[in-house]
Structure formats: structure tokens, C-alpha cells
C-alpha positions, -999 to 999 in steps of 0.1 A, spaced: 93 633 -458 125 629 -479 116 609 -510 144 585 -522 149 566 -555 172 536 -553 193 529 -584 212 495 -584 213 466 -607 213 441 -578 178 433 -564 195 421 -532 213 454 -528 182 474 -535 164 455 -508 192 461 -483 192 498 -491 155 500 -489 154 482 -455 181 506 -441 162 537 -452 127 524 -443 138 523 -406 139 561 -405 105 579 -402 118 609 -422 126 589 -453 104 573 -479 116 550 -506 94 560 -536 109 538 -562 137 515 -575 155 512 -608 178 485 -620 198 506 -645 202 543 -656 176 540 -683 149 529 -658 163 556 -634 159 584 -660 122 575 -664 117 571 -627 131 606 -621 107 621 -645 77 602 -631 85 604 -593 106 635 -589 127 622 -559 145 644 -535 176 621 -533 190 593 -554 212 564 -542 233 554 -572 254 523 -579 286 528 -599 287 497 -621 254 489 -639 243 477 -673 233 499 -703 251 529 -689 276 531 -661 267 551 -630 294 578 -638 281 585 -673 246 587 -659 257 610 -631 276 633 -654 244 637 -675 222 641 -645 244 668 -629 246 687 -662 209 686 -671 191 681 -638 213 686 -607 200 668 -577 214 652 -545 231 618 -551 247 594 -527 270 569 -543 269 533 -532 303 517 -541 322 485 -538 351 483 -514 377 479 -541 404 501 -556 384 503 -588 353 512 -568 373 539 -549 386 556 -581 351 556 -596 335 569 -564 361 598 -562 352 607 -598 315 607 -589 322 630 -560 341 653 -584 311 652 -607 288 665 -580 276 635 -559 271 647 -524 285 616 -505 294 580 -508 289 548 -488 306 514 -492 285 483 -500 286 459 -470 312 432 -471 307 398 -457 305 400 -419 296 437 -420 258 437 -414 258 472 -401 275 489 -430 243 507 -440 235 520 -405 249 555 -415 230 556 -448 199 573 -435 219 602 -421 239 605 -453 207 607 -473 192 633 -450 223 654 -452 222 650 -490 187 663 -491 199 695 -473 230 699 -495 236 726 -520 238 708 -554 254 726 -583 257 717 -620 289 699 -630 319 722 -634 341 723 -664 375 706 -663 395 717 -634 424 741 -642 461 734 -636 478 745 -604 481 782 -603 504 794 -575 519 827 -585 545 851 -572 573 844 -546 565 822 -516 588 815 -487 572 794 -459 573 811 -425 576 780 -404 538 776 -398 519 743 -403 484 741 -418 457 717 -405 425 712 -425 393 692 -417 365 683 -440 337 658 -446 307 659 -469 315 679 -500 352 678 -490 365 660 -521 356 688 -544 366 715 -519 400 700 -512 407 696 -549 398 732 -554 421 743 -525 452 722 -532 455 733 -568 465 767 -556 492 756 -532 528 765 -540 554 738 -546 570 747 -513 538 753 -494 536 752 -456 535 716 -443 498 707 -445 479 679 -427 443 670 -437 416 648 -421 388 641 -446 360 617 -435 363 588 -460 363 550 -460 398 534 -455 399 520 -490 393 554 -506 420 576 -490 450 562 -509 432 569 -543 422 603 -530 457 612 -520 469 602 -555 441 624 -571 451 654 -549 487 649 -558 479 651 -595 462 685 -589 488 700 -566 522 715 -573 533 703 -538 536 665 -530 505 649 -515 505 615 -499 487 594 -473 503 602 -439 526 575 -425 535 572 -388 566 593 -382 565 613 -414 584 646 -407 564 678 -415 584 696 -441 575 724 -466 561 712 -499 544 682 -484 507 676 -478 497 646 -456 462 630 -458 449 610 -429 444 573 -438 408 562 -434 401 535 -408 406 531 -371 435 555 -366 437 592 -359 462 615 -376 479 638 -350 511 657 -350 538 656 -323 572 671 -315 586 704 -303 607 721 -330 607 692 -355 571 682 -360 560 648 -374 529 628 -381 516 603 -355 489 577 -364 472 566 -332 447 537 -330 416 546 -312 378 546 -310 359 573 -330 361 608 -315 332 632 -323 317 602 -342 346 597 -365 379 579 -370 400 596 -382 387 626 -363 392 663 -372 390 672 -335 419 648 -327 440 665 -354 432 700 -344 438 694 -307 472 679 -314 481 709 -335 470 732 -307 492 713 -282 523 713 -304 524 741 -330 503 766 -310 506 800 -327 527 785 -354 496 770 -371 466 778 -392 434 757 -389 408 754 -417 374 738 -414 356 730 -446 322 717 -457 309 687 -438 280 672 -418 280 673 -380 303 690 -354 337 672 -358 365 698 -357 346 726 -339 360 720 -304 395 713 -317 395 744 -339 385 765 -308 415 750 -290 437 760 -319 424 796 -318 428 798 -280 464 786 -285 471 815 -308 466 799 -342 449 816 -371 416 799 -379 395 800 -411 360 785 -419 343 780 -452 312 802 -455 277 789 -459 271 799 -495 301 779 -508 296 748 -486 279 716 -499 268 710 -463 272 739 -438 274 717 -407 310 715 -394 318 751 -403 286 763 -387 293 745 -355 328 759 -354 316 795 -362 289 794 -335 314 781 -310 337 811 -316 364 789 -332 365 807 -366 385 839 -368 376 845 -404 348 830 -425 355 830 -462 341 816 -495 361 785 -507 379 804 -535 394 829 -510 407 803 -485 438 794 -505 449 830 -510 443 836 -472 464 805 -464 492 818 -487 492 851 -469 492 836 -434 519 810 -441 545 831 -462 572 853 -451 562 877 -478 527 879 -462 543 887 -428 558 919 -441 
């Protein structure tokens, strides 16, 4: 049994979370806390495996509590956030601090919003949780870089916020055109694109339908009910296509990778990062079969080694690397200097 502590100042929300978790036989709610001070004592007394944590609470906000927790007693945390821009910014900060995943509080008319919570909690229990890192360094691209006409496609999920921030800070200002699908609620992707942009020497933005793929630009798939794909022959561009979830997700990494395999073929590099499930594995295999270079994050550096494992076991990953070596490998694969 995975033992869960619920931390939220709303009794109603604690009841909703408890009800969602209690339906799963692998999960046991062992306690509740209305604020971080109660939570601190409950952690000492109950030693939970996973915590669900609200962002805004009395006595100490959730971010301050999380920062202390990840510094002094790292453990798996799933953030429960409001569907607001303020909630999105706070949740992204929580994921940077070391929270494993996030879920949005249900809005009116969304009674099934917590249906995915049990799976997120179980994934969190299996995650590799590390102490909070120090302040992230400034972008560090070094040496000459001339793009060699390739495009980069990246897919990620659980643990992807920290992984993507670590990766993009090493991109050159004129990096290869890069498209990213990260599993994330629709209200969060705009704020995440802005956060990536502040860490990156290139320009990062949410992808818009029809955006041309040009060097020095990074395009993040908007969350919601559309998939990010690329289309074109010589001049490639972003295409946002409405559709049902594919491989359990919308936007789907498989949809992105398959479109890159069709259009860019050998003029592409695919990267699959930390995440739960199998989304992206089949699409990355199509990219490799089309002649693209393919990289996968290794198990030791993943928060959740699900998506990279599935891709590796399928034969889709040409090279498996620790996270810190993926950016240098991308630089080598996408630069004219690296072709020599």
C-alpha cells in the first residue's frame, strides 16, 4: 500500500481528494492536514510515502513549505493547484523545487478532474526524489554554432519541467528549430513557455498554428485538446490539430514525433525525456526508422523512467544519455561544426 497524506486548507477539497484516492486499492489515505504546521507534525508522526499539497494555505504557503521539505526531508509531492494564472506560476515554481507532478483542482462542471490523481500519486511513489538544487545557472552555450538545417523534437511528462529547464539553458541563440510536447494542463503551458524563455538564449514561446520553424526558436505545445505537429516539405511550420487524446494524452508526444518522421525524416533529431507511461515510444521509433537521430534520457537521471524505458525497449532510442549530456549531444547533431 502507498500511504498518502493530504495537505489542504479546504475540508471540502480534502474530502474530494480522499474520495478519489480511496477508490484505488493500492492507496491508503493515512492522514490530513489543514496547513503546513499540521503537515510537518503529521509527516513526523505518520511517515507518508506521498503528499498531496495545496499551494495557497494559512500560516505558511505551500511553496515555502515545499522548499523546506525538499531541502530537509525530500519526499514525493503532488501539487494540487487552482486553474488560474497565479496558480500556474506557483505550480511551476513547485515543480522546479522538486514536486513530482501537479493536478488542477476541479472547476465547476468538471466532476472527473481528479480521476487521474491515483495514477499520479502512484507514479510519484516510484519517482526519484532529490534534494532541492541551488539557483539555476545562466545559459551557457559556448563556441561557434551554425545550424545544419535539422529540426529537434522533444517529448516529456512527469519530471519534465525541471528536465526541460536544464536542457534549454544550454541551447545557443541560433539553435536548431525545436518543438516540444510536455504533458501539462492548458492553463499552465503559457506560463511555462515564459519560464523557459527566461532560461534560454533562444526564443521560447507557445506554438501557434502556422508558425514557421526557424533557427533560434523553440515552440512549446499548448495544453488542451490540440496536438502539435509539423508539416511542409522544405519550409516546415507548426500545425495545431484538434483531436481526441492519442496514447492517453492531448497534446501527444506520439503525434508530434510521427509528424516529424513524415516531414523532416533524416533532417531531425528526436529526444524522449522523463515521464510516466508510453507516449512517444512508437513515434520515436518511426523517427528512427525514417533516418532521424534519437536520444533517450537514462534511468538514473529520470524522475520517472517510464516513457524513455518504453522507447528504449521498443528499439526507438539510438543513444541513451544522462540528462546533462543530452544538450551537448543535440548541439553536436544539429551543428555544421559537429558534421565535420
